[in-house]
DRENLUM-563570 format. One record per residue: residue number from 1; residue in three letters; x, y, z of N, C-alpha, C, O in turn. Coordinates in Angstrom, 2 decimals, m for minus. Each point is the difference from the previous one (the first is absolute). Layout:
<NUM,'Ala',<X,Y,Z>,<X,Y,Z>,<X,Y,Z>,<X,Y,Z>> ...
REM end
This chain:
<1,'Met',<77.09,59.15,49.95>,<m0.33,0.71,1.21>,<0.38,m0.87,1.19>,<m0.50,m1.11,0.16>> <2,'Asn',<1.38,1.63,0.65>,<0.47,m0.69,1.20>,<0.56,m1.39,m0.32>,<m0.24,m0.95,0.74>> <3,'Tyr',<1.00,0.86,m1.84>,<0.60,m1.28,m0.41>,<0.98,m0.48,1.07>,<0.72,0.85,0.52>> <4,'Pro',<m0.63,m2.10,m0.15>,<m0.73,m1.14,m0.56>,<m1.29,m0.33,0.75>,<m0.70,m0.93,m0.40>> <5,'Gln',<0.36,1.65,1.45>,<m1.21,m0.33,0.76>,<m1.28,0.38,m0.76>,<m1.01,m0.69,0.10>> <6,'Gly',<1.06,1.78,m0.84>,<m1.19,0.47,m0.72>,<m0.97,0.70,0.95>,<0.29,0.18,1.18>> <7,'Val',<m1.40,0.20,m1.71>,<m1.07,0.63,0.77>,<m1.30,m0.72,m0.34>,<m0.09,m0.69,m1.02>> <8,'Gly',<m0.90,0.86,1.87>,<m1.28,m0.66,m0.24>,<m0.66,0.49,m1.29>,<0.07,1.19,m0.32>> <9,'Asp',<m0.70,m2.09,m0.40>,<m0.70,0.36,m1.22>,<m1.39,0.53,0.34>,<m0.57,m0.35,1.03>> <10,'Ala',<0.05,1.16,m1.90>,<m1.35,0.54,0.16>,<m0.68,0.02,m1.36>,<0.63,0.24,m1.02>> <11,'Phe',<m1.92,m0.50,1.04>,<m0.80,0.09,m1.22>,<m1.16,0.94,0.29>,<m0.82,m0.26,0.88>> <12,'Glu',<0.76,1.35,m1.61>,<m1.06,0.98,0.17>,<m0.73,0.18,m1.32>,<0.60,m0.06,m1.07>> <13,'Tyr',<m1.90,0.29,1.15>,<m0.76,0.23,m1.21>,<m1.14,0.99,0.30>,<m0.38,0.22,1.15>> <14,'Cys',<m0.13,0.35,m2.21>,<m1.10,0.94,0.11>,<m0.95,m0.26,m1.16>,<0.42,0.02,m1.16>> <15,'Val',<m1.68,m0.25,1.47>,<m1.01,m0.19,m1.03>,<m0.88,1.25,0.00>,<m0.60,0.35,1.02>> <16,'Arg',<0.55,0.28,m2.16>,<m0.82,1.21,m0.11>,<m1.41,m0.39,m0.42>,<m0.20,m0.69,m1.00>> <17,'Glu',<m0.78,1.16,1.77>,<m1.40,m0.24,m0.33>,<m0.73,1.33,m0.05>,<0.18,0.86,0.86>> <18,'Glu',<m1.00,m0.73,m1.88>,<m0.74,1.25,m0.15>,<m0.87,0.24,1.22>,<m0.70,m0.89,0.46>> <19,'Gly',<0.75,2.11,0.05>,<m0.80,0.37,1.16>,<0.69,m0.24,1.33>,<m0.55,0.35,1.05>> <20,'Tyr',<1.74,m0.95,m1.07>,<0.73,m0.28,1.24>,<1.38,0.64,m0.06>,<0.60,0.11,m1.07>> <21,'Glu',<m0.10,0.29,2.21>,<1.37,0.50,0.09>,<0.97,m1.18,m0.16>,<m0.23,m1.06,0.57>> <22,'Pro',<1.29,1.24,m1.35>,<0.99,m1.09,m0.10>,<0.59,m0.32,1.36>,<0.33,0.91,0.77>> <23,'Glu',<m0.19,m2.18,m0.48>,<0.56,m0.42,1.28>,<1.05,m1.08,m0.23>,<m0.28,m1.04,m0.59>> <24,'Trp',<1.50,1.31,1.06>,<1.08,m0.98,m0.13>,<m0.19,m1.10,1.03>,<m0.34,0.27,1.15>> <25,'Lys',<0.56,m1.50,m1.57>,<m0.09,m1.16,0.88>,<1.33,m0.75,m0.04>,<0.71,0.04,m1.00>> <26,'Thr',<m0.38,m0.70,2.09>,<1.24,m0.76,0.11>,<m0.33,m1.47,0.23>,<m0.87,m0.33,0.80>> <27,'Val',<1.57,m0.54,m1.52>,<m0.14,m1.45,0.17>,<1.25,m0.50,0.69>,<1.11,0.28,m0.45>> <28,'Ala',<m1.27,m1.01,1.54>,<1.14,m0.55,0.72>,<0.66,m1.10,m0.83>,<m0.69,m0.85,m0.58>> <29,'Leu',<2.00,0.88,0.51>,<0.76,m1.01,m0.74>,<0.91,m0.76,0.95>,<0.54,0.57,0.95>> <30,'Glu',<m0.37,m1.85,m1.21>,<0.94,m0.80,0.77>,<1.28,m0.15,m0.78>,<m0.02,m0.06,m1.23>> <31,'Gly',<1.14,0.00,1.93>,<1.28,m0.20,m0.66>,<0.48,1.28,m0.65>,<m0.50,1.09,0.28>> <32,'Ser',<1.47,m1.24,m1.14>,<0.59,1.14,m0.68>,<0.40,m0.43,m1.39>,<0.49,m1.11,m0.20>> <33,'Trp',<m0.71,1.99,m0.77>,<0.35,m0.38,m1.38>,<1.49,m0.22,m0.15>,<0.43,m0.77,m0.86>> <34,'Tyr',<0.36,1.43,1.69>,<1.44,m0.16,m0.09>,<0.51,m0.47,1.34>,<m0.28,0.66,1.00>> <35,'Pro',<1.00,m1.72,m0.89>,<0.51,m0.86,m1.08>,<m0.91,m1.17,m0.36>,<0.37,m0.81,m0.85>> <36,'Glu',<m1.54,0.70,1.46>,<m0.85,m1.16,m0.21>,<m0.43,m0.20,m1.44>,<m0.26,m1.12,m0.42>> <37,'Ala',<0.19,2.20,m0.35>,<m0.40,m0.13,m1.40>,<1.02,m0.80,m0.80>,<m0.35,m0.59,m1.03>> <38,'Phe',<1.58,0.56,1.48>,<1.05,m0.68,m0.75>,<0.28,m1.42,0.48>,<0.67,m0.76,m0.69>> <39,'Ile',<m1.16,0.41,1.86>,<0.34,m1.30,0.59>,<m0.42,m1.16,m0.91>,<0.82,m0.85,m0.34>> <40,'Gly',<m2.09,0.83,m0.06>,<m0.48,m1.09,m0.85>,<0.68,m0.05,m1.35>,<0.38,m1.07,m0.47>> <41,'Thr',<m0.23,2.22,m0.15>,<0.61,0.05,m1.32>,<1.45,m0.45,0.04>,<0.43,m0.81,m0.82>> <42,'Met',<0.33,1.32,1.76>,<1.41,m0.38,0.09>,<0.16,m1.46,0.39>,<0.90,m0.68,m0.48>> <43,'Ala',<m1.77,0.19,1.36>,<0.06,m1.42,0.38>,<m0.27,m0.89,m1.21>,<0.66,m1.03,m0.17>> <44,'Ser',<m1.62,1.41,m0.67>,<m0.30,m0.82,m1.18>,<1.15,0.02,m0.99>,<0.28,m1.02,m0.64>> <45,'Val',<0.39,2.15,0.49>,<1.17,0.07,m0.89>,<1.11,m0.91,0.53>,<0.64,m0.71,m0.77>> <46,'Gln',<m0.42,0.75,2.07>,<1.05,m0.84,0.60>,<m0.33,m1.49,m0.14>,<0.87,m0.80,m0.32>> <47,'Arg',<m2.15,0.43,0.57>,<m0.39,m1.41,m0.16>,<0.15,m0.45,m1.45>,<0.43,m1.13,m0.25>> <48,'His',<m0.78,1.99,m0.69>,<0.15,m0.34,m1.42>,<1.47,m0.18,m0.35>,<0.36,m0.95,m0.70>> <49,'Lys',<0.48,1.85,1.18>,<1.44,m0.06,m0.30>,<0.64,m1.26,0.56>,<0.82,m0.63,m0.67>> <50,'Glu',<m1.20,0.24,1.89>,<0.62,m1.18,0.60>,<m0.67,m1.31,m0.44>,<0.48,m1.08,0.33>> <51,'Gly',<m1.59,1.19,m1.08>,<m0.57,m1.19,m0.64>,<m1.23,m0.59,0.66>,<m0.55,m0.95,m0.55>> <52,'Ser',<0.09,1.45,1.69>,<m1.17,m0.62,0.63>,<m1.32,0.44,m0.63>,<m1.01,m0.67,0.19>> <53,'Asp',<1.00,1.77,m0.93>,<m1.18,0.42,m0.76>,<0.36,0.02,m1.48>,<0.95,0.67,m0.41>> <54,'Ala',<m1.71,m1.40,m0.39>,<0.30,m0.09,m1.43>,<m0.36,1.28,m0.75>,<0.65,0.36,m0.98>> <55,'Thr',<m1.69,0.33,1.43>,<m0.44,1.22,m0.67>,<m0.17,1.13,1.01>,<m0.18,m0.23,1.20>> <56,'Leu',<0.24,1.44,m1.71>,<m0.24,1.18,0.84>,<m1.50,0.29,0.04>,<m0.68,m0.18,m1.02>> <57,'Pro',<0.15,0.62,2.16>,<m1.44,0.24,0.10>,<m0.45,1.29,m0.68>,<m1.20,0.21,m0.18>> <58,'Thr',<2.12,0.65,m0.20>,<m0.36,1.25,m0.67>,<0.66,0.05,m1.37>,<0.96,m0.72,m0.27>> <59,'Ser',<m1.47,1.58,m0.58>,<0.51,0.07,m1.36>,<m0.06,1.44,m0.51>,<m0.53,0.89,0.67>> <60,'Val',<1.07,m0.69,m1.85>,<m0.06,1.31,m0.64>,<m1.46,0.41,m0.20>,<m0.34,1.17,0.12>> <61,'Glu',<m0.52,m2.14,m0.44>,<m1.41,0.31,m0.19>,<m0.61,0.60,1.26>,<m0.86,0.88,m0.09>> <62,'Asp',<1.29,m1.33,1.28>,<m0.48,0.57,1.26>,<0.37,1.48,0.09>,<m0.80,0.82,0.43>> <63,'Val',<2.01,m0.50,m0.84>,<0.46,1.39,0.05>,<m0.82,0.86,m0.95>,<m0.39,1.12,0.34>> <64,'Ile',<0.12,m1.64,m1.52>,<m0.78,0.74,m0.99>,<m1.41,0.27,0.54>,<m0.52,1.10,m0.14>> <65,'Tyr',<m0.09,m2.11,0.76>,<m1.35,0.19,0.56>,<0.03,1.02,1.14>,<m0.93,0.80,0.14>> <66,'Thr',<1.98,m0.83,0.67>,<0.12,0.99,1.08>,<0.06,1.41,m0.58>,<m0.67,0.90,0.50>> <67,'Met',<1.46,m0.71,m1.53>,<0.08,1.33,m0.62>,<m1.33,0.40,m0.64>,<m0.35,1.18,m0.01>> <68,'Glu',<m0.38,m2.15,m0.52>,<m1.32,0.27,m0.55>,<m0.93,0.54,1.10>,<m0.77,0.93,m0.22>> <69,'Cys',<0.86,m1.53,1.40>,<m0.80,0.46,1.13>,<0.41,1.40,0.45>,<m0.84,0.83,0.35>> <70,'Val',<2.14,m0.55,m0.36>,<0.50,1.33,0.36>,<m0.54,1.04,m0.98>,<m0.46,1.06,0.41>> <71,'Glu',<0.52,m1.35,m1.70>,<m0.51,0.93,m1.00>,<m1.50,0.22,0.17>,<m0.49,1.12,m0.15>> <72,'Ala',<m0.26,m2.19,0.47>,<m1.43,0.13,0.23>,<m0.26,0.89,1.22>,<m0.96,0.78,0.00>> <73,'Ala',<1.80,m0.88,1.01>,<m0.16,0.85,1.18>,<0.21,1.47,m0.36>,<m0.75,0.86,0.46>> <74,'Tyr',<1.75,m0.57,m1.29>,<0.22,1.37,m0.45>,<m1.23,0.52,m0.77>,<m0.46,1.11,0.24>> <75,'Leu',<m0.05,m1.93,m1.15>,<m1.16,0.42,m0.77>,<m1.24,0.14,0.88>,<m0.79,0.94,m0.17>> <76,'Ala',<0.62,m1.85,1.11>,<m1.15,0.08,0.91>,<0.06,1.29,0.80>,<m1.03,0.63,0.24>> <77,'Ser',<2.22,m0.26,0.19>,<0.16,1.24,0.74>,<m0.39,1.20,m0.86>,<m0.63,0.94,0.48>> <78,'Ala',<1.01,m0.97,m1.74>,<m0.28,1.12,m0.90>,<m1.46,0.01,m0.47>,<m0.58,1.07,m0.20>> <79,'Arg',<m0.01,m2.25,0.01>,<m1.34,m0.09,m0.61>,<m1.10,m0.36,0.97>,<m1.18,0.11,m0.34>> <80,'Gly',<1.52,m0.54,1.54>,<m1.02,m0.39,0.95>,<m0.39,m1.46,m0.04>,<m1.01,m0.38,0.58>> <81,'Gly',<1.80,m0.45,m1.25>,<m0.25,m1.45,m0.01>,<0.37,m0.63,m1.31>,<m0.48,0.41,m1.06>> <82,'Val',<1.36,m1.43,1.11>,<0.44,m0.71,m1.19>,<0.27,m1.44,0.40>,<0.63,m0.26,1.03>> <83,'Ser',<m1.10,m0.68,m1.83>,<0.28,m1.41,0.21>,<1.28,m0.37,m0.75>,<0.21,0.48,m1.11>> <84,'Pro',<0.66,m1.33,1.70>,<1.22,m0.39,m0.72>,<m0.29,m0.61,m1.38>,<0.82,0.12,m0.91>> <85,'Gln',<m1.97,m0.77,0.74>,<m0.33,m0.61,m1.28>,<m0.16,1.05,m1.11>,<0.17,m0.33,m1.17>> <86,'Thr',<m0.48,1.58,1.52>,<m0.16,1.04,m1.04>,<1.34,0.40,m0.61>,<0.02,0.69,m1.01>> <87,'Leu',<1.09,m1.12,1.60>,<1.32,0.36,m0.52>,<0.45,m0.95,m1.10>,<0.97,0.29,m0.69>> <88,'Lys',<m1.64,m1.40,0.53>,<0.44,m1.00,m0.97>,<m0.40,0.37,m1.39>,<0.29,m0.73,m0.95>> 
REM end
């Protein structure tokens, strides 16, 4: 959206409580996920490639845990609450 400048990010949520009308709330966010989400990761890859960092700070295991959290979010949405530990 509006590449390469992007647009401001927004985080909205709604908590449903019995006896109350659902109300959407907005949380102010600083920065932007794009391109800032890639700055640290790409910088670490470049430092590793040129030799100043011996290891990468992220791993395949990080990706697997992220996907585990995504799956828990899907289940929580369908069931009304799920802990990532229940997926193991």
